[in-house]
C-alpha positions as CSV (number, residue, x, y, z in Angstrom):
1,H,0.0,0.0,0.0
2,R,1.6,3.3,-1.1
3,K,0.9,6.8,0.0
4,A,1.2,9.7,-2.5
5,I,3.7,12.3,-1.5
6,G,2.8,16.0,-1.7
7,C,4.2,18.7,-3.9
8,K,4.5,22.5,-3.9
9,W,5.6,25.4,-6.1
10,I,8.9,27.2,-5.3
11,F,9.4,30.8,-6.6
12,K,12.9,32.2,-6.8
13,I,14.7,35.3,-8.1
14,K,18.0,34.3,-9.8
15,E,20.8,36.9,-9.6
16,N,23.8,37.6,-11.8
17,P,27.3,37.9,-10.1
18,D,26.8,41.7,-9.9
19,G,23.6,41.3,-8.0
20,T,21.2,42.3,-10.8
21,V,18.1,40.1,-11.5
22,N,18.7,37.4,-14.1
23,K,15.2,35.8,-14.1
24,Y,12.2,34.9,-12.1
25,K,11.9,31.2,-11.7
26,A,9.0,28.9,-10.7
27,R,9.6,25.2,-10.0
28,L,7.4,22.3,-8.9
29,V,9.0,20.3,-6.2
30,A,8.0,17.0,-4.5
31,K,7.9,16.8,-0.7
32,G,10.8,14.2,-0.5
33,F,10.9,14.4,3.3
34,L,7.7,12.1,3.2
35,Q,9.5,9.3,1.4
36,K,10.3,6.1,3.2
37,P,13.8,4.5,2.8
38,G,13.8,1.1,1.1
39,F,10.2,1.8,-0.1
40,D,10.2,5.0,-2.1
41,F,14.0,5.2,-2.5
42,T,17.2,3.2,-1.8
43,E,20.4,4.9,-2.9
44,T,20.7,8.7,-2.7
45,F,24.4,9.4,-2.8
46,S,25.6,11.4,-5.8
47,P,29.3,12.3,-6.3
48,V,30.4,15.8,-6.9
49,I,33.8,17.1,-8.3
50,K,36.5,17.7,-5.7
51,P,37.9,21.3,-5.6
52,V,41.5,19.9,-5.9
53,T,40.5,18.2,-9.2
54,V,39.1,21.5,-10.5
55,R,42.3,23.4,-9.7
56,I,44.5,20.7,-11.3
57,I,42.4,20.7,-14.5
58,L,42.4,24.5,-14.6
59,T,46.2,24.5,-14.1
60,L,46.6,22.2,-17.1
61,A,44.2,24.4,-19.1
62,V,46.1,27.7,-18.5
63,T,49.5,26.0,-19.1
64,Y,48.4,24.4,-22.5
65,K,46.2,27.5,-23.3
66,W,43.0,25.4,-23.6
67,A,39.6,27.1,-23.5
68,V,37.4,26.0,-20.6
69,Q,33.7,25.9,-21.7
70,Q,30.9,26.0,-19.2
71,I,27.4,24.5,-19.8
72,D,24.4,24.4,-17.6
73,I,21.7,21.7,-18.1
74,N,18.2,23.2,-18.0
75,N,16.0,21.4,-15.3
76,A,18.7,18.8,-15.0
77,F,17.0,16.6,-12.4
78,L,13.9,16.1,-14.6
79,N,16.1,14.0,-16.9
80,G,16.8,11.3,-14.3
81,I,14.9,8.0,-14.8
82,L,13.2,6.7,-11.6
83,Q,13.9,3.0,-10.7
84,E,11.3,3.1,-7.9
85,E,7.5,3.4,-7.9
86,V,6.6,6.9,-6.6
87,Y,3.2,8.6,-6.5
88,M,2.5,12.3,-6.0
89,T,-0.6,14.4,-5.4
90,Q,-1.8,16.7,-8.1
91,P,0.1,20.0,-8.4
92,T,-1.8,23.2,-7.4
93,G,-3.3,24.9,-10.4
94,F,-3.2,21.8,-12.6
95,E,-5.8,19.6,-10.8
96,V,-8.3,17.6,-12.8
97,S,-12.0,17.4,-11.6
98,D,-11.5,14.0,-10.0
99,K,-9.6,14.9,-6.8
100,S,-9.0,11.2,-5.9
101,L,-6.5,10.8,-8.8
102,V,-2.8,11.0,-8.2
103,C,0.3,11.3,-10.5
104,K,2.7,8.3,-11.0
105,L,6.2,9.6,-11.6
106,H,8.2,8.0,-14.4
107,K,11.1,10.5,-14.3
108,S,12.6,12.2,-11.2
109,L,11.5,15.5,-9.9
110,Y,13.3,18.2,-7.8
111,G,12.8,17.4,-4.1
112,L,12.9,13.6,-4.4
113,K,15.6,12.0,-2.3
114,Q,17.0,10.0,-5.3
115,A,16.8,12.9,-7.8
116,P,20.6,13.9,-7.7
117,R,21.7,10.3,-8.1
118,A,19.2,9.5,-10.9
119,W,20.5,12.6,-12.8
120,Y,24.2,11.7,-12.2
121,D,23.6,8.1,-13.5
122,K,21.7,9.5,-16.6
123,L,24.5,12.0,-17.5
124,T,27.4,9.6,-16.9
125,Q,25.7,6.8,-18.9
126,T,25.3,9.3,-21.8
127,L,29.0,10.3,-21.6
128,L,30.2,6.7,-21.3
129,Q,28.3,5.8,-24.5
130,M,30.2,8.6,-26.2
131,G,33.5,6.9,-25.3
132,F,34.4,8.7,-22.0
133,V,35.9,6.9,-19.1
134,K,35.2,7.7,-15.4
135,S,38.3,8.6,-13.4
136,K,38.9,6.2,-10.6
137,C,40.2,9.0,-8.3
138,D,37.3,11.3,-8.8
139,P,34.1,9.7,-10.4
140,S,32.8,13.2,-11.3
141,L,35.7,13.7,-13.8
142,L,35.3,12.0,-17.1
143,V,38.2,11.6,-19.5
144,H,38.3,10.9,-23.3
145,H,41.5,10.2,-25.2
146,Q,41.3,10.0,-29.0
147,Q,44.2,10.2,-31.5
148,G,46.4,12.1,-29.1
149,A,43.7,14.6,-28.2
150,C,42.2,14.6,-24.7
151,T,38.9,16.0,-23.4
152,Y,38.0,16.4,-19.8
153,V,34.4,16.8,-18.4
154,L,34.0,18.0,-14.8
155,I,30.5,17.5,-13.3
156,Y,29.1,19.3,-10.3
157,V,25.4,18.2,-10.4
158,D,24.0,20.3,-13.4
159,D,27.0,22.7,-13.7
160,I,29.5,21.2,-16.2
161,L,33.0,22.4,-17.2
162,I,34.5,21.0,-20.4
163,T,38.1,21.5,-21.5
164,G,40.7,19.7,-23.7
165,S,43.3,20.0,-26.3
166,A,41.0,19.9,-29.4
167,P,38.4,22.7,-29.7
168,H,36.5,20.9,-32.4
169,L,36.0,17.9,-30.2
170,I,34.6,20.1,-27.4
171,K,32.2,21.8,-29.8
172,D,31.2,18.4,-31.1
173,L,30.6,17.1,-27.5
174,I,28.5,20.1,-26.6
175,D,26.3,19.6,-29.7
176,K,25.8,16.0,-28.9
177,L,24.8,16.8,-25.3
178,N,22.5,19.5,-26.6
179,V,20.6,16.8,-28.6
180,K,20.1,14.7,-25.4
181,F,19.4,17.4,-22.9
182,A,18.3,21.0,-23.2
183,L,21.3,23.1,-22.2
184,K,22.6,26.6,-21.9
185,Q,26.1,27.3,-23.4
186,L,27.6,29.8,-21.0
187,G,30.8,30.1,-23.1
188,E,34.2,30.6,-21.4
189,V,34.0,29.9,-17.7
190,D,33.5,33.1,-15.6
191,Y,31.1,32.1,-12.7
192,F,31.1,28.5,-11.4
193,L,29.5,27.4,-8.1
194,G,29.6,30.9,-6.7
195,I,33.3,31.2,-7.7
196,Q,34.1,34.1,-10.1
197,V,36.9,33.3,-12.6
198,H,38.8,36.4,-13.7
199,H,40.9,36.0,-16.9
200,K,44.1,37.9,-16.7
201,P,45.9,39.2,-19.9
202,S,48.9,37.0,-19.0
203,G,46.8,33.9,-19.5
204,S,46.5,33.3,-15.7
205,L,43.2,32.7,-13.9
206,L,42.2,34.3,-10.6
207,L,39.5,32.5,-8.7
208,H,37.7,34.7,-6.2
209,Q,34.4,34.8,-4.3
210,S,33.8,38.6,-4.0
211,K,30.0,38.3,-4.5
212,Y,29.7,35.4,-2.1
213,I,31.8,37.3,0.6
214,N,29.8,40.5,0.1
215,D,26.5,38.6,0.5
216,L,27.9,37.0,3.7
217,L,28.9,40.4,5.1
218,N,25.4,41.7,4.3
219,K,23.7,38.7,5.9
220,T,25.8,39.2,9.1
221,K,25.2,43.0,9.0
222,M,29.0,43.5,8.8
223,E,29.0,45.3,5.4
224,N,30.2,48.6,7.0
225,C,32.7,47.1,9.4
226,K,36.2,48.3,9.8
227,P,38.7,46.1,7.9
228,I,41.6,44.5,9.8
229,G,45.0,43.1,8.8
230,S,44.7,39.4,9.8
231,P,41.9,36.9,10.4
232,M,42.9,35.9,14.0
233,V,44.8,37.6,16.8
234,N,48.2,35.8,17.1
235,S,47.7,35.4,20.9
236,C,44.3,33.9,20.3
237,R,43.6,30.9,22.5
238,L,39.9,29.8,22.2
239,S,38.4,27.4,24.7
240,K,35.1,25.6,24.7
241,F,34.6,26.3,28.4
242,G,33.0,29.5,29.5
243,T,29.8,31.1,30.7
244,D,29.2,33.7,28.0
245,S,26.9,31.5,25.8
246,M,25.9,33.0,22.5
247,Q,22.3,34.2,22.3
248,D,21.8,32.9,18.7
249,P,23.8,29.7,18.1
250,S,22.2,29.1,14.7
251,L,23.6,32.5,13.4
252,Y,27.1,31.3,14.5
253,R,26.6,27.9,12.8
254,S,25.3,29.3,9.5
255,T,28.0,32.0,9.3
256,V,30.9,29.5,10.1
257,G,29.4,27.1,7.6
258,A,29.4,29.8,5.0
259,L,33.0,30.7,5.8
260,Q,34.0,27.1,5.2
261,Y,32.9,27.5,1.6
262,A,34.9,30.7,1.3
263,T,38.1,28.7,2.0
264,I,37.8,27.1,-1.5
265,T,39.6,30.2,-2.9
266,R,41.1,31.6,0.3
267,P,43.8,29.4,1.9
268,D,44.8,32.4,4.0
269,I,41.7,31.9,6.2
270,A,41.8,28.1,6.4
271,Y,43.4,27.9,9.9
272,S,41.1,30.5,11.5
273,V,38.0,29.0,9.9
274,N,39.0,25.5,11.1
275,K,39.5,26.9,14.6
276,V,36.0,28.5,14.9
277,C,34.5,25.3,13.4
278,Q,35.5,23.5,16.6
279,F,32.9,25.2,18.7
280,M,29.7,24.6,16.7
281,A,28.0,22.6,19.5
282,H,28.2,25.3,22.1
283,P,29.4,28.6,20.7
284,L,30.3,31.4,23.2
285,E,30.5,35.1,22.7
286,S,34.3,34.9,22.6
287,H,34.0,32.5,19.6
288,W,31.6,34.8,17.8
289,K,34.1,37.7,18.4
290,A,36.7,35.5,16.5
291,V,34.2,34.9,13.7
292,K,33.6,38.7,13.4
293,R,37.3,39.3,13.1
294,I,37.5,36.8,10.2
295,L,34.7,38.8,8.5
296,R,36.5,42.1,9.1
297,Y,39.6,40.6,7.5
298,L,37.6,39.5,4.5
299,K,36.0,42.9,4.3
300,G,39.5,44.4,3.6
301,T,40.5,41.6,1.2
302,V,37.1,41.0,-0.5
303,H,38.6,41.1,-4.1
304,Y,41.4,38.7,-3.3
305,G,41.5,35.2,-4.7
306,L,43.6,32.2,-5.7
307,L,45.9,32.7,-8.7
308,L,46.5,29.9,-11.2
309,Q,49.4,30.7,-13.5
310,P,50.6,28.8,-16.6
311,S,53.6,26.5,-15.7
312,S,56.8,28.4,-16.6
313,S,58.8,25.2,-17.5
314,S,57.7,22.6,-19.9
315,P,56.3,19.3,-18.5
316,P,57.0,17.1,-16.5
317,F,55.4,19.2,-13.8
318,S,56.8,19.5,-10.3
319,L,54.9,18.4,-7.2
320,R,55.9,20.0,-3.9
321,A,54.2,19.6,-0.6
322,Y,54.8,21.4,2.7
323,S,53.8,19.7,5.9
324,D,53.7,21.4,9.4
325,A,52.2,20.9,12.8
326,D,51.8,23.1,15.9
327,W,52.3,20.8,18.9
328,A,49.7,20.5,21.7
329,T,48.2,24.0,21.1
330,D,44.6,23.2,22.0
331,Q,43.7,24.6,25.4
332,D,41.1,22.0,26.2
333,D,42.5,18.6,25.0
334,R,46.2,19.4,24.1
335,R,45.8,18.0,20.6
336,S,48.1,19.3,17.8
337,T,47.1,21.1,14.6
338,S,48.2,19.7,11.2
339,G,48.7,22.0,8.2
340,S,49.7,21.1,4.7
341,C,49.8,22.7,1.2
342,I,50.6,21.1,-2.1
343,F,51.9,22.9,-5.2
344,F,51.4,21.5,-8.7
345,G,53.9,23.4,-10.8
346,Q,53.8,26.9,-9.2
347,N,50.1,26.7,-8.3
348,L,48.7,25.9,-4.9
349,V,46.1,23.1,-5.6
350,S,45.5,21.5,-2.2
351,W,45.7,22.7,1.4
352,G,44.3,21.8,4.7
353,S,44.3,22.8,8.4
354,K,43.0,20.2,10.8
355,K,43.1,19.2,14.5
356,Q,44.8,15.8,14.9
357,Q,42.6,12.9,16.2
358,L,45.1,11.9,18.9
359,V,47.3,13.6,21.5
360,A,50.9,13.6,20.3
361,R,53.5,12.9,23.0
362,S,56.3,14.9,21.2
363,S,56.5,17.6,18.5
364,T,58.2,15.0,16.2
365,E,55.2,12.7,16.5
366,A,52.8,15.6,15.7
367,E,54.9,16.6,12.7
368,Y,55.1,12.9,11.5
369,R,51.4,12.5,11.7
370,S,51.0,15.6,9.6
371,M,53.6,14.2,7.1
372,A,51.7,10.9,6.8
373,N,48.4,12.8,6.0
374,T,50.1,15.0,3.5
375,T,51.7,11.9,1.9
376,A,48.2,10.3,1.5
377,E,46.9,13.4,-0.3
378,L,50.0,13.5,-2.5
379,L,49.5,9.9,-3.5
380,W,45.9,10.7,-4.5
381,I,47.1,13.6,-6.7
382,Q,49.8,11.4,-8.2
383,S,47.2,8.7,-9.1
384,L,44.9,11.4,-10.7
385,L,47.8,12.8,-12.8
386,Q,48.8,9.3,-13.9
387,E,45.2,8.7,-15.0
388,L,45.2,11.9,-16.9
389,Q,48.5,10.9,-18.5
390,V,50.2,14.1,-17.2
391,P,54.0,13.8,-16.8
392,F,55.4,14.9,-13.4
393,H,58.6,14.7,-11.4
394,T,58.9,12.6,-8.2
395,P,57.0,14.5,-5.5
396,T,59.0,16.3,-2.8
397,L,57.7,16.6,0.8
398,L,59.2,19.5,2.8
399,C,59.1,19.5,6.6
400,D,60.8,21.8,9.1
401,N,61.3,19.2,11.9
402,I,64.7,17.6,11.5
403,S,63.8,14.6,13.7
404,A,60.7,13.8,11.6
405,V,62.7,14.1,8.4
406,S,65.4,11.7,9.7
407,L,62.7,9.2,10.9
408,A,61.4,9.1,7.3
409,H,64.9,8.1,6.1
410,N,66.1,5.9,9.0
411,P,63.5,4.0,10.8
412,I,65.0,4.0,14.3
413,L,62.0,2.4,16.1
414,H,62.2,2.5,19.9
415,S,59.8,2.9,22.8
416,R,59.2,6.6,22.0
417,T,58.0,6.0,18.4
418,K,56.5,2.5,18.4
419,H,52.9,3.9,18.8
420,I,53.3,5.8,15.5
421,E,54.9,2.9,13.6
422,L,52.1,2.7,11.0
423,D,52.6,6.3,10.0
424,I,56.4,5.8,10.0
425,H,56.2,2.7,7.7
426,F,53.7,4.3,5.4
427,V,55.9,7.3,4.6
428,R,59.1,5.3,4.7
429,E,57.8,2.8,2.2
430,K,57.3,5.6,-0.3
431,V,60.8,7.1,0.4
432,L,62.4,3.6,-0.1
433,S,60.6,3.0,-3.4
434,K,61.7,6.4,-4.6
435,H,58.1,7.6,-5.0
436,L,58.7,10.4,-2.6
437,H,61.6,12.7,-1.5
438,V,61.4,14.0,2.0
439,L,63.6,17.0,2.7
440,H,64.1,19.5,5.5
441,V,63.1,23.1,5.0
442,P,64.1,26.0,7.3
443,A,61.1,27.3,9.4
444,S,61.3,30.7,7.6
445,D,60.5,29.0,4.3
446,Q,57.8,26.7,5.7
447,L,54.7,27.7,3.6
448,A,52.3,25.5,5.7
449,D,53.1,27.6,8.8
450,P,50.0,29.9,8.4
451,L,47.8,26.8,8.3
452,T,48.8,25.7,11.8
453,K,48.8,28.9,13.9
454,P,47.6,32.5,13.9
455,L,50.2,35.0,12.7
456,S,50.6,38.7,13.2
457,P,49.0,41.2,10.7
458,S,52.5,42.6,9.7
459,N,53.3,39.2,8.1
460,Y,50.0,38.8,6.3
461,A,50.8,40.4,3.0
462,T,53.8,38.1,2.6
463,I,51.7,35.1,3.7
464,R,49.1,35.8,1.0
465,V,51.8,36.0,-1.7
466,K,53.2,32.6,-0.5
467,L,49.8,31.0,-0.5
468,K,49.1,32.4,-4.0
469,V,46.3,34.8,-2.8
470,F,46.3,38.0,-4.9
471,P,44.0,40.9,-5.6
472,C,41.8,40.7,-8.6
473,F,42.7,44.0,-10.3
474,E,46.5,44.1,-10.2
475,T,49.1,41.7,-11.6
476,P,51.4,40.2,-8.9
């Protein structure tokens, strides 16, 4: 016995990047929250492209001077084929005289739990029939190699980027997709997932989120705030214990969640955003004060973004990773903070700032854990580049802790290191098989340092340059 789920109309005003009205949109959505698992739907997971993959493909595009085309599928989810039997009540304004009748859905509808998955399956099946192959490292990247020419398709739900070495093959692919689905050709990429893509005369791309950040400042009523030189006070030591509970914790959570998305083009705020994310459960006024400081910093650097430059030398490309850790800095549980950044050629493609899962008993242990995590990310990038048939040099991992570097080369295992043996063997295996070079770097040249601790405003201009964050309207 099945129950029909409800539906309703959603009205929305779509805006352009500059805030002007693009169009007024009406869409019929199903009330998917009434669906029962295993009955109306089974699988709902739908993969989306990883930001690292996008940065790597864009680096290849600027280096080889490929055009990056963007297409948007109209009403994408309506193309998905439903595997399950789903019934829905009649939509308002389109009822027939017999009110007891319901609609049986053959294709998916916005609002259904399985709609994103059904659409992803439909689109990838179409591309696989055209000879594309799904990447094993990132299933939202589809690759096509034909007579020495390659075409890459990046899928983020209904937003699609297409690039490759042969413009006629890209045009041919877009024409074929246009036959299957109604699509909008948006031309050369300039606004993708809330990220603005600024094309510089030098051929570089600058990815920034000015509109997104301005909207966030307006939402938090910080649009007229006074800018400040760094996102966090360098003496800042936040704790989860305190009596000054925040009046509106949902404002804290939504603002911090929005700031997380801003880190896609802003590695310079990665550490401070990671820090304020640790207090979502019970935010205090002191935590909110730290969030407001990040917003003040963004106010002064709203037009800054991540620069992707063409590789200066011919392939093979270089892969350089910096790994750092700040030992036992957490006031409450004495866990360490790991930071890492990975450069593909001269472009920063991956970075992270994360509190470690376990308490480290020495600074060497904290650094080594961070090295192991960075190595894992490097291996994933290596696998992706091998799949894309992109030549690269053996990756180099740079760390400023001499003991951690020597442990990678000489596994002197004793009582003080045996509890981190797994990490030691994991990194050492790569070093022995010549798949990784681990080198020492002086602390002054450690580029992952801003991802592990707050630094003073006087250093921040230099930090931004090191992390490839530049303003939109002047060449670095």
